[in-house]
N, C-alpha and C positions, 0 to 999 in steps of 0.2 A: 259551536254556537249556531243556531238556526238563523235564517235570513231575517225573519220577522223580529226576533229578539234583538238582533244587531241593529236593525232600523230603529227600533224603539229606544235602544240605549243611546243612539246618536241623537234622537229627538229630545231626550231628556238629559243630555250631557252638559248643557251650559247652565251657569248660575247667574243671577238667582232664578229659580223656576217659579216661585210663588212669592208675592209680596202682599202685605195687608195695606189697602188703601185708606180704609175708613172703618171705625168701630163706633157703635152706638147701641142704645138700649131700646128694645121693644118690650113693653110691659104686657100684662094680662095673659101671660103664657104659663105661669108657675115657673118651674124649671124647664126651659126649652130642651126638647129631646131630639129635634131634627128639623130638616128642611127638605122640601121637594119642589121641583119646578115642573108644573103640569099645565099644558094648554095656555102658555104664555102668562101664567100667573105663578106666584111663589106662595107656598103654603108652609107656615111654621106651626109645629105641633109641640104640645107640652102637657104637663100634669098639674094643672091648676087645682081648684077644688074638685073638678072633674077633668077627665081627658078632654083636650081642646085642640082644635085646628083653626087657625086664622088665615085669611086670604089677603094677599098683597099684590100690588103692581110693583115691578122693578123699574125705577125711573132714575137715571143719572146717579148711579151708586147709592140710591136710597130706596126704601120700601114705603109705599103708600098704602095704607089699610083701605080695603074696598068696602068695609062695613060688614063683610061676610064672616060670621063666626059659627063654627060647627062644634056642637057639644056631643061627645061620644057616650051618650046615655041612651037607655032604652026604658021607657016608662018611668023616667026620672032616676033610674038606677045607673050608677057609674059603671059602665061595662068595659070600656077600654081605658083603664085608669092611667096607664103609663105607656102611651103610644111610642113605638120604637121602629118605625119604618112604614113607608107607603109605596107600594108597587102598583102602578096604574097602567091599564091598557083597555081601550075600547069601552069606556064608560063603566068599568068595574075596577075595583082595587082590593089588594090584599093589604091589610093593616096589622102590624105586629103589636102585641101587648106582652110586656114582661114585668111580672110582679112577684114579690116574695110571698111564699106560702105563710098563711097565718099560723099554721100548726108547727112549721119548722122554718125559721127565718133564714136558715142556711140553704134552703131549697127554693129554686125559682120555678114559677109556673109560666110556661111560654105558650102563647096562643097566637094563631093567625086567623083573623076574621076576613071572610070574603064579602065584600060590600058592593051594593049598587051605588056607585059614586054619584051619579047624576041625581038619584033620589035623595041621597044625603045632602047634596048641595041645595036641593029644593026644600027639604023638610028641616034641615039644620040640626037634626037629631037622628039617632040610629033606629028609631021605632019601627020603620018600615024598610030599612036598608040592609039589614043583615041577611045574607043569603046562606052563609054557612060559617060555623066556628070549627077550627081545626086545632087540636092539641099538638103542638110541636114537641112531641115526646123524644125526638132525636136530638133536641137541643141540649147542650151541656149547661149553658147559662144564658137564657134569654133568646129572643128571636128578632130579626130585623130585615124584613123582606125587601127585595129590590129586583126588578126585572133586568135580566141580562140576555145576551144572544150568543149562542155557540153553534157553529155549523148550520147557520141559517135557521135555527130553532130557538124559540124563546123558552127561558126557564125562570123560575123565581129562586133567586139566591138568598141565602141567609148565612149568618156566622155567629160564633159564640163570643161571649165576654167572660173571660176568666184567666187564671194564671197558667193553666195547663190544659192539654187535650183539646185545644181549640181547632175547629174545622170550619171551612166554607162548604155549604151543601147546596146543590142545585136540585130543585123540585120540578116535577112535571106540573105546569099550572092547571091543565085540564083536570088531572086526577086530584091535585091539591084542592081545587075548588069544591070537590064532592067528598073528600076524605073526612074521616073522624079524627085521624091522627096521622102524623107524617111517616110513621113506621108502617102504614098500610102498604100493601103490595104495589110496587112499581112507582110510588110517589117520589122516592129518592132515586135520582138518575146518576149523579156524579158527586164526588166529594174530594176535598184535599185539605191537608193540615195547614194551619196558619199561626202566626204569632199572637200573643195575648192582647187583651184589652180592646177588642173591636167593638166600637159603639154603633157603627152604621156602615153601610156600603153605598158606593156610587159607581155607576157604570158609564164608561166613556165609549160609546158604541163605535165611533169612527176609528178608534185606535185599538179596539179589542182589549181595553185596559179596565180592570176592576180596581177601584180604590178602596182600601181598607181605611176607614175613619177611626183612628185609634187614640189611645193615651199611651205615653211612654211607661208610666207606672199606673197602678190602680187609681182611677178617678182623677188623675192629674197629668198635665203636660201634653201638649198636642203632638200628634204624629199622623202623617198621611203616607200610606204605603201603596205604591203603584205596581200592580201585578200584571204580568202577561197571562191572561186567562187561559188561552189554549195550552200554553206550556205547563201551567199549573195543573190543569185537568190531566194532561198526559203523564206528568211525573208523580202526581198524588201529593204534592206539597206546593206551597206558595212559591212561585218563581218571581222574585222581586226585581223590578226594573230600577226602582229608585225609592228611597225613603226620605221624606222631608220632615225634619223635626223643627219645632218652633220654640221660642223662648217664653211662650205663654204658660202660666202655671195653673190655670183653672182647667175645668173638665171639658174637653172637646166632645160634642155630642153628634153633630151633623155637618155635612158638607155636600154641596152640589154645584154643578156648573150652570152658568147662565150665559146665553148668547154664544153658543158654540163652546169653544175651549178658552175664550179670552177672559171671562169673568167667572168668579165663584163666590159663594156665600158659605161661611162657616158659622156654626151656632154652638153656644156653650150653655151650661146649666146655671151660670152666674145670674144673679138678679140684676146686675148692672153690666153694661158693655157686653151683652150676650150675642150681638150680631156683628159680623166682620165681613166687609166686602174685600175681595181679593182679586188680584190680577195674576194671570198665568201666562208665562212666556214659553209656550211649547213649540 
């Protein structure tokens, strides 16, 4: 066992690791698809009548709506119907979109949009914000971008949602921002296999840990899997430090940390009690 993995195992050895402090409902999201913490604000995104992002302050285990609502439309057309991840850096963002094909409902269309985030915040719609659209044709089922860091280099990670053949893939963000599809030359840098039903990803930079936000079965029962990212890349398969299962029966969609590693927010697609404030004892 390598030294880093041993240290991480020690850090995650005591129980309980995660507890839910508070649950409540945030409306006007449709089915909430995830959560991101950016620039000291919290963004919840969902699939209302159009794809939607709403902005909040995190105050004393509660979320206070800032009044900022972003509609993921262009010229009134619903462009990012089912947002599935926000990877933000330096005023730009990769936003995932995973939708079923109209022609074949068993087939998923996975897209990654490269967005001028600051312009989106100003305009509140995508009309002047879309820099590029990338088909994530390497995706097996859906896409969910998240920035991670490996060997002092940033990558955009994503993962599959399905029962088999699931992978975590790391893309070169510079090439991804200009690509037409993720299978373009040199866009994919690393990949490794992982367990099923990954709804989202969350990166814990200080510990080199990638969190798979999952369900235990399709569309039901919460699971968070903590991976040693460097070891996973080296072995070609997910190297799991710890799996935390919850007795919640609805569909876990998103998770991110707030205020370092002491607080977290989990989101579900339920219409009621879709937001959960968590404490982490790492």
